[in-house]
C-alpha positions in Angstrom: 99.5 57.8 56.5 96.6 57.2 58.9 95.0 59.4 61.4 93.0 58.1 64.4 89.8 59.9 65.1 87.9 59.4 68.3 84.3 60.5 68.5 82.3 61.5 71.6 81.3 57.9 72.4 84.9 56.8 72.5 84.8 54.9 69.2 88.1 55.0 67.3 88.2 55.3 63.5 91.3 55.3 61.4 91.1 57.5 58.4 93.5 57.9 55.6 95.0 61.3 55.4 94.2 61.6 51.7 90.5 61.6 52.6 91.1 64.9 54.5 93.0 66.4 51.5 90.3 65.2 49.1 87.6 66.9 51.2 89.5 70.1 51.5 90.3 70.2 47.8 86.6 69.6 46.9 85.5 72.4 49.2 88.1 74.8 47.7 86.9 73.8 44.2 83.2 74.5 45.0 84.1 77.8 46.6 86.1 78.8 43.5 83.3 77.7 41.1 80.8 79.7 43.2 83.0 82.8 43.1 83.5 82.6 39.4 79.7 82.1 38.8 79.0 85.2 40.9 81.6 87.2 39.0 80.2 86.1 35.6 76.7 87.1 36.7 77.8 90.5 37.8 79.8 91.1 34.5 76.8 90.0 32.5 74.5 92.4 34.3 77.0 95.3 33.7 77.2 94.5 30.0 73.4 94.4 29.5 72.2 97.4 27.4 68.7 98.7 27.3 66.7 98.2 24.0 64.4 100.8 22.6 60.9 99.5 22.1 58.6 101.0 19.5 54.8 101.0 19.9 
């Protein structure tokens, strides 16, 4: 399935619909990876325990 896209100058470009789905899925993947990385960092900070140092 093709979608016609017209820019401000009036140029027409036909784009395959799968390009839109690919872009949307990649953005969703990057968002999920970022959320998981932030969650892992927060969990790691909570699990950290202080260590006694002797002089």
